[in-house]
Structures are given as C-alpha cells and as structure tokens.
C-alpha positions in Angstrom: -28.9 -48.2 66.7 -31.0 -48.5 63.5 -34.6 -49.1 62.7 -35.9 -52.6 62.2 -34.7 -53.6 58.7 -32.2 -50.7 58.9 -32.6 -47.1 57.9 -33.5 -46.3 54.3 -31.0 -43.7 53.0 -30.6 -42.1 49.7 -27.5 -40.5 51.2 -25.4 -42.5 53.7 -24.4 -39.2 55.4 -27.6 -39.4 57.4 -26.4 -42.3 59.5 -27.0 -42.1 63.2 -23.9 -41.3 65.2 -23.0 -41.9 68.9 -24.2 -38.3 69.8 -27.7 -39.3 68.7 -27.8 -42.7 70.2 -31.3 -42.1 71.7 -32.7 -41.8 68.2 -32.7 -43.9 65.1 -33.0 -42.8 61.5 -35.9 -44.4 59.7 -35.3 -42.5 56.5 -33.0 -39.8 55.1 -32.9 -38.0 51.8 -31.3 -35.1 50.1 -32.8 -33.3 47.1 -30.9 -30.8 45.0 -32.8 -28.3 42.8 -30.4 -29.1 40.0 -31.9 -32.6 39.8 -33.8 -32.8 36.5 -37.6 -33.2 36.7 -37.9 -32.8 40.5 -40.9 -30.4 40.2 -42.6 -32.9 37.9 -41.9 -35.7 40.4 -43.5 -33.6 43.2 -46.5 -32.8 41.1 -47.0 -36.4 40.2 -46.6 -37.5 43.9 -49.1 -34.9 45.1 -51.5 -35.3 42.2 -51.2 -31.6 41.3 -48.7 -28.8 41.2 -48.5 -27.0 44.5 -50.0 -23.5 44.3 -49.1 -20.2 45.8 -45.8 -21.4 47.3 -42.3 -20.3 46.2 -39.4 -22.4 45.0 -37.9 -22.7 48.5 -41.2 -24.1 50.0 -41.6 -26.3 46.9 -38.1 -27.8 47.4 -38.8 -28.4 51.1 -42.1 -30.1 50.3 -40.5 -32.4 47.7 -37.8 -33.4 50.2 -40.2 -34.0 53.1 -42.6 -36.0 50.9 -39.7 -38.1 49.6 -38.4 -38.7 53.1 -41.8 -39.9 54.3 -42.2 -42.1 51.2 -38.8 -43.7 52.0 -40.0 -44.2 55.6 -43.1 -46.0 54.2 -45.4 -43.4 55.8 -48.3 -42.0 53.8 -48.5 -39.1 56.2 -46.7 -37.9 59.3 -48.3 -39.4 62.4 -50.2 -36.9 64.6 -47.8 -37.5 67.6 -44.7 -36.6 65.6 -43.1 -33.1 65.5 -42.1 -31.3 62.3 -39.0 -29.1 62.4 -37.5 -27.1 59.5 -34.3 -25.2 59.7 -32.3 -23.0 57.3 -29.5 -20.5 57.4 -31.1 -18.1 54.9 -34.8 -19.3 54.6 -36.6 -18.1 51.4 -33.8 -15.8 50.3 -35.0 -15.6 46.7 -38.5 -14.5 47.7 -37.1 -12.1 50.3 -34.9 -10.5 47.6 -37.9 -10.2 45.3 -39.8 -8.4 48.0 -37.0 -6.0 48.6 -36.7 -5.3 44.9 -40.5 -4.7 44.7 -40.4 -2.3 47.7 -37.9 -0.2 45.8 -40.6 0.6 43.2 -43.7 0.6 45.5 -45.3 -2.1 47.5 -44.3 -5.8 47.3 -46.8 -8.1 45.5 -48.9 -10.1 48.0 -47.6 -13.5 46.8 -44.0 -12.4 46.9 -44.4 -11.2 50.4 -46.2 -14.4 51.5 -43.6 -16.6 49.8 -40.9 -14.9 51.9 -42.5 -16.0 55.1 -41.3 -19.3 56.6 -44.7 -19.8 58.2 -46.1 -20.4 54.8 -43.7 -23.3 54.4 -45.1 -24.9 57.5 -48.7 -24.4 56.3 -47.9 -26.0 52.9 -46.2 -29.0 54.6 -49.1 -29.4 56.9 -51.6 -29.3 54.0 -49.7 -31.6 51.6 -48.6 -34.1 54.3 -52.2 -34.3 55.6 -50.9 -33.6 59.1 -51.7 -31.3 62.0 -49.4 -30.9 65.0 -46.4 -29.3 66.5 -44.3 -27.6 63.8 -41.7 -24.9 63.9 -39.0 -23.2 61.8 -35.6 -22.3 63.0 -32.9 -20.1 61.5 -29.5 -21.5 62.5 -25.9 -22.1 61.4 -25.2 -25.4 63.2 -27.3 -28.4 61.9 -26.1 -30.5 64.8 -27.3 -28.0 67.4 -30.7 -27.7 65.6 -31.0 -31.5 65.6 -30.2 -31.7 69.3 -32.9 -29.0 70.0 -35.4 -30.8 67.8 -34.8 -34.1 69.5 -35.5 -32.6 72.9 -38.9 -31.2 71.6 -39.9 -34.3 69.6 -43.2 -36.1 70.2 -43.8 -39.7 71.1 -44.0 -40.6 67.4 -40.7 -39.0 66.6 -39.7 -36.2 64.4 -39.5 -35.1 60.7 -36.5 -32.8 60.5 -35.5 -30.8 57.4 -32.8 -28.4 56.5 -33.7 -26.4 53.4 -31.4 -23.9 51.6 -31.5 -21.8 48.4 -28.5 -20.3 46.7 -25.0 -21.8 46.5 -25.7 -24.7 48.9 -29.3 -25.3 47.6 -30.7 -28.5 49.0 -33.6 -30.0 50.8 -32.3 -32.6 53.4 -34.7 -34.5 55.6 -34.6 -37.1 58.3 -37.4 -39.2 59.7 -36.3 -39.9 63.3 -37.8 -42.1 66.0 -36.9 -42.4 69.6 -35.0 -45.5 70.5 
C-alpha cells in the first residue's frame, strides 16, 4: 500500500513490503556524509548552522529534515512519534571522550555530543516538535522498525537509522498507519 500520489523516495530501497502492510511510506531518504556540501545544505535549510551538536547528530538532523521536506511537512505533527536507532551511536564523540579521559577530564561539549539524548533534543528543537521520542541501539533494522510501529502515534512515525564510521549514513522514513 502506498500513500496518495505514491511515496516519495530518494532511494527505492525504502519501499513498503508485505511485512509492513499496516503502514505506508510517505517519504524515505538516505544521506551519506561523503555527499559534498551536505552541511551547507543543512545550514541553508535551518537558516543557521546548528550549534553544540556533533557530526553524528548533525548528520541525523540533515536526514530527518530532508525526509520531512520530501513528505511535504514543515514540521513533524504533534501526534507522531520520533524513533532513532543506531548500532554504534555517536562513536566519534565517544572515542574523543575516552581519549580526553586519558589525560584528565573530558571536555563538556565532547561529553554532551557523545550522548544520544542530545540528538533527540536537537531534533526536537530544529523540527519544531514536542512529543514521544526515543533512541534505540540495535543490530536489526527490521526489528527496530517493528518495535517503532507498535509504539507509533496516530499521526505516524519518523524513523531514522544513523551511523558513523564505515557504514556512515542517515536513513529516514516518514511512515503513516494504513
């Protein structure tokens, strides 16, 4: 089942399959940090550069904002849920914290950037949204999606999978109940 007018995909891998028949994909996008100018695109979309967030959260924010733009939504509706998942979370900021601990105390911003809760706060602020949000560490994107669908609100779900490192990407789906 697809949305009226069909889902808007930047990557056809986000198509709804039979296992998710109770949901339809309104929009799907994948952002890779190797894409030239993605930080400039994010700053232009937000009207300013995001402050006090690390590269992992910045990449997540760019993907989430782009997914909502594809869905034609200026903000996430209040009745929608926000779910973010990752295998390794902010691994770069976490490693920076560990390195700083070896020579004393970690710098406050390094520590804050290593916390996934800061990602949720940044998404809430820059998406002008308040509601039910959570972060999950997981290995199985399909299992994370099934769990998120069971928790989703009446206005659907914004679901993201954000990674740093070898498999660096920010992949987002805007899902609505059928």
